[in-house]
Structure formats: structure tokens, C-alpha cells
N, C-alpha and C positions, 0 to 999 in steps of 0.2 A: 140691618137688624135681627138678629135670632130670638125668638119670644120662647120659653120655655113654659108650659103651664102643668104642673102638677102639685097634689096637695101635700106631699115629701118634701118639707123642708131640707131635710139631709141631701135627700136627693137632687133635686132642685142645684144646690150649690155643690154638689159633685159634678153636676152635667156640665155646669156653666163654668166651671174651673175648665173644664175640659174644651171647650168649645171657645174660650177666650184665649188657651193658650194657642188654638189652631187661627188666631187673627181675628174671630169675632166680636160684634159689641151684642152682649146679652143682657135681656131685660127677662122679669122673673114674674110669675102669676100663679096662685095657688087656687083657683077657680074659676068655674065657666064666666060666672062674668067678670070677674077681674079681668081674664082672657079677654073676652068681649071688648070689654074698654080699651086694652092695650091696640087689639087690630083696629078700633075707631078710630084711635089716635091718628093711625098713619105709620109709615115707617118701615112695616116686617114684612120680610121677604119671607122670613122663614118659622117655621111652626116646631117646637117639640111637645107632643100632645100625648098627655096619658090616657089613656082608657078609661080609667076607673077615677073619678075626681067628686070626692065624699058621696059617695053613693049614685052622684049622675053621673049618665052616660058620655064622655069624650068625645068622641066621633059625632056624635050631633053637631059639634060646631062645626064639621066638616061641610056638612051642606048650607050653613049659615054665613060660612065665609069664604063662599065662590066667588063673590065682587073684591075680593081684598087683593087677590092675584099672589096669595102667598104660596108657598109651597112646604108642604106637611110631613112630617117621620113621626107617626104611631110609636109610643112607648108602650108596652104590656109585663105584665108578668104571669100572662096566662102564655103565652107561646103556642097556640093552635094552631093548626091548620084552617080550621072554620075563623079563628080570630084574625089570622092574616089576609085568608080571600076579603072579608069584610073589609079590611082597611084597605085594600086594595081599590076595592069596588066605589069605595068613599074617594078615591081621588087620593091616597096617599102615597107618596114616593117611595118609601121604604118602612118596613116594620121591625123594630128591634124589642130585645125581651131583656128584661131585668133576671139577676143583675147584669150591669153592664160593664163593658173593659172599653178602654179607651179606643183600643183598635177598630173595634166594633163601630162605637160613635164617631170617628173619625173616617170611617168608610160609607158611612150611610152618609155624613156629611159631605162626603166628595160625591155620590150619589145627587144629592137634592141642589148641589151646586152645579152639576150638568143641566140639570132641570131648570134651575134657576134663570143659568146663561141662554140655555134654550127661547124659554118663554122671555126674556129681556128682548132677545131679539126679535122674535114675533111680534110682541106689543109696538115694538119699533116700529119694524112696516107697517103696522096696520094704522097706525096713528098717523104717520108718514102718506100711506096711502088713502085713506080717510079725510084726508086734506085736498085730495087731489079728485079727479074726476069717478063718476059713480061705480065704473065698472074696475076699476083699481079696486074701490074700496068693497068691491063683493067678492073680488079677488083675493083681498086679505081675507077676509073673514072666513071662507071658504077654507084657506089654508089655514087659520088659526084653530079651526073646528077639526081639520086632519091633525094636527099637532098633539090635541087632546086626545086625540082616538076616539071620537065621537063616528058616529053612524053617518058619516058623508061620502064614504063609498062603497065600490063592490066591484066583485070579480068577475068578468065574463072567460069562459075559457072553451078553449080552442084546439079541437085534435090535431095530432099529428102520425100520420100514417108510415108504417112500415112495408118488410115485404108483402105480398100477399092480400093489401090492404086493409090490415087490423090496426086498433089505433094502439100505439105502442105509448102514446104520450099526450098530454094537454099541456100547452100553453097558459099560464093564468094572466089575463090582461085585465089592468085596471080601469076602472068606470067610474064618473062620479053620479050621483043623483040629478046635479043642479043640470040642466039641458044645455047650458052657456059652457059646459065641460066634457064634452062627448067623446074623448078619446084620453089616452093619456100622453101625449103632446102638448096638448094645452097646461094641465096640470103640472107636468116636469117643468115646463116653463115658466108657469108662476111660482113654482118650489124654487128654481133658480133664481131669480128675479128678490124673493123674498127669504134666502139662504135659508130654507126650509127644506131640501131635500133629505136628509137624516128621519125627520118628520116622518115625511110621506112615505120615504123608502118602510120604515118601520109600519105604519098604517097597509101598506101594500101588503106587504109579507104578512101582518096578522091576517089580512082578508083573504089571503090566498089559500093560507093555512085551516083557516076556518070554512072556507067552501068546498076543500077537497074531502070526496066523500072516505069515512074510513075503512079500511080493507079493499078500497081500489090498487091494483098491482099495478096502474100504468105511473111512467113517469112525471113529473110535476116541472115543467120552464117556467121559472120566476124570473123576471127581466131585473135587472139590479144596475143601478149606475154605479160608475166607477168611485162614485164619492162615499158611496155607500161601504164600500170595501174600509172606510177610514172609521167606520161607526162600531163604538166597541160594542154595540147591543147587538151585533151579528156573530156576535163571540162571547153573549151570555148564556148563561144554562135555562134564561127563560125565554130566548130566541122560539119565536111561534112555531118554523118550521125544523128546527131541531129534531123532532120527534119523527118526521118524516125524511130525514136527511139524506138515508140510502135512495131516495125517490125522486130527490130535488135537483135541479138542473140549472145552474145561477146563469142567466143571461147577460153577458157586458158587452153593453151595447158599443159598436164601434164607431156610433157616431158623437160621442163625447173622447178629449183623449185620457190615456190609460199610460199612466208613466211606471215603467220599472223601479222598481227600490227595494232594497234589503226588506223594509219593515213589509212592504206588501207581497213580496213572497214567503215572509213569515206567517202571515194572515192567509194568503190563500193556502198553505200547508196546514195550518192548525184546522181551516175550513174543509180540506179534503179529509183530516183526519178524522173527522166527525161524520165522514161520507158524503158531503156534499161533490158534487162535479160542477164543471163549468162549461159553457156554451160562449163563442164569438157569435156575438149577434148583429146584422147590417153588415157582412162583409164585402165590401164592395161601394160603401156610400159613405164612408167615416174618414176620420182622421187617425185609426190608428195604424191601420197597415199591416201588411205582413210581416213586419220584424217581430210584432209583438207575439206573435204566433209560435214563436221558436223558445220564449221564455215563461207565457204564459200556458204552453203545453194545454189544450182546451179539449175535453173527450168530445164535444162537438161543435160544429161551424155550421151557423146558420148562412145562406146567401141571401142578401139583400133583393126584396122584391125587384127592383128595378132593372138587375139581372135576369130576371124569371119572366117578368112580363113582355110576351112578343118573341119569347128566343125562338118559338119555333119556324120565323121567319127572320134571323138574325143570325148569319153563318158566324158571323165575329164574337158575339156573344156566347155562342157554342163551342168553339173554340176554349175561349176563358174559361166557360163552366166546366168542360171537360176537363181542361186541366186543372182546376182549383182541386175537383173530386178525387183527381189520379193521386196531387200529392196529399190530401187529407185523408185519402184511405191506406197510403203507405204511411202515414204516422197514425195509424189506428184512430181516427175521429171523424166521425160517417160526417155527411153533409146534410142539410136537412134544406130543401128548397123551400122558399117563403115566397107565396104571393102569385099561386097555381092558380089561374081563374077559369082556365079551357083545358077542353082534352087533348088538345095539341100541343098544349104548356106542358100538360101532367105527360104526355108520351115523350116530349123532347128532355125534360130534365133525366125521368129515369133512364133514359139511352145514354145520357152522358154520363153516368155513374152516380148520381145522386141519391143516396138510399132510403133517406127520409123525405116526405112530402108534408107541405101546410098550404092551405088557403082556400078560400070561399068555395071553388069548385066542389072540394072534398069535405069540407063542414063548415060551417060560422061560427063566430063566436057565442056562448051564448050560458044561462047557467044549467043545462040539463046537461047530461054525462053520455047522453046516446051514440049510438056507432055514426060513423060517418057516413055520408052518402054514397 
């Protein structure tokens, strides 16, 4: 059910007609008190809230209504940047300005619908897991916090070195403030179980952008699950990494299936038009295989650490890495050797043609952007 809270009766009727024609059940309130009563009665999933209600601050209702699980659209005649920022800071999904048009209303309703469906899936997962054992309930609560964009995660940055030992890039690595989720793999596993990968991906990209120092000229490698490529938020104008697009390299893990399709090709092309580049991550460890290289055309390739560990003592792995480095050098995609932990491994991968290197021997992940060891 959709609730419209506005003291302008004519405007309420007009908005209600548009929303009802889109298939919504609509009720109206003309004051904050009437709006509170309607929310308390239950069943309201979406609220269109006027900023000024008979001289009262409509946005005050947002903080009061957190426990109602409703999604809010803020309606205002002011339409300033400060008003938009205040609305978003107050957890509104979007903001529209008066006078309204049917197109603007339906576009806003679609954005709210997406958020409602995501929130419903998360709440359903939370309810199911809260009925199970305590770790699952904790897992669901953490993912719920992530889906709402709370400060439940942070980024560590690990240097990637190029010729001469200079730092040419940093990889952003997702971390949780909860010690029971020490790295990205447990978070990803939880998100997959809860069908919350898009929410986790958005939080990760926002954290990566927020933590990267302004003016730093190095590239920024950011992990991207293949399912993130289907998320419309990645192509939105408010994507947090968009201002850094010409520095960002999206690492698409080979540990998850990546299937070629016309829609995916189109999305990749649109992202590249914005300046983003791509890397295949964990090559040699997953399911994607070399076939995807020919249509994905990655700008970089990252070898899985299972190929690098102990490579100085393995003739077979040396031959494989040398062959891969030669192929991708010919294709114009530099190879990054991940997981370098000893000087012997470093010397081996450099001699085999890997132009970029990363690993604990060279620099551990952290919040500082110091030069590598």
C-alpha cells in the first residue's frame, strides 16, 4: 500500500491518480499526525512525503518511522541541492520536485519498487535465519546492515608494483568491522546465501571510493562479482566510483561463472565508455576458463596465487605462467602475479614475463598508502 502525506488536497488527488493507474493501492493523509496514524495501522510499504506540512518539517517523520520498513519518496517545491542531500541523508529513496509529471512519478515509483523488493528479500532472509542458530542470525543482521549502507565495512588497500618497483595501483579489499568476518570470502558467501550480492557490491564500491585519497594518480583495482554486472546501480550517474572511472579497473573473479550474452556485452561497452577497465581475477583457479578471454577482452589479467606460491621450485608452473604471460602480452593485457610472498617467487614471476606483482612480500593490505617494501 502507498501512503501520500501532503497538506495540498488537490496535489494528493493528482498524485493518487497517477499511482493508482500504475497498479498501486493508495491512501492519503494531510498532516503529520494523520501520517503517523496510517503508518501505525500497518500495511504501508511506500510513503510519498511532503517536506512542508502546515508549517511542520515533514522529514522529521523519516527518523520516527525507521521501524515501519516503509520506503520514502520526498516531495518538495524547493528542489535545491541542500534539500536533496538532506532527503537522502534521511534515508529517502529519491526526491521529486513540484510541479510533478507522470513520467517523473513513475520513474521514482520504479526506483522505490526496486528498493522495496530488495528490502523484502533481506527481511525474509533475516526472519528465516533468526529462527535458526545464532551465527546465522548474526550473519543475516550483518548483511542487513550492509544493505542499508551502514558503516559495517571498510577497505584495506594493497599495493601493486610495476617495473622498477614503483607502486602503479592499489587493490581495494573489503573488510568487516566484525571479527567473525575477517575477509571478503565470508562476506561474499553470506551475501550469496541471502541473495544480497548487489547490496554488498554497492557498499564495497562506495567504501572503495570513499577511502581512496583525492589526487592519488595510481590505478584502483576493485573486485566485482559477475552478478554485479547486472546491477543497474553500476551504470547510474551516482555510482560512487564514476568520478574515478579512468583510474578504476574492475576485477571480475574467475571463481564465479561468467556467461557471455548480448546484454552483458552492452553493459561492458557502456562501462568502458565511461572510462572503466577490466581484469580477470584468479585466473587458473575458477570456472570461467580461457574461453571468456576472447570476448571479454580484459585490459589486465591476474594470476591466482595458487600458480605463484612455490613457483620457483615448480618447473610445470613456470612453463604454464610463462605461456600465459606470453599470450596476454601479445593481446596487450599485462599480467599481475598475485600472492608473491618470497624473494624467490618474485624473481621467478618477473623472469617469466609478469610485468606487475602483488603480495605480502611487497606490501600488506592496510589503510595507509605508503610505498611498498
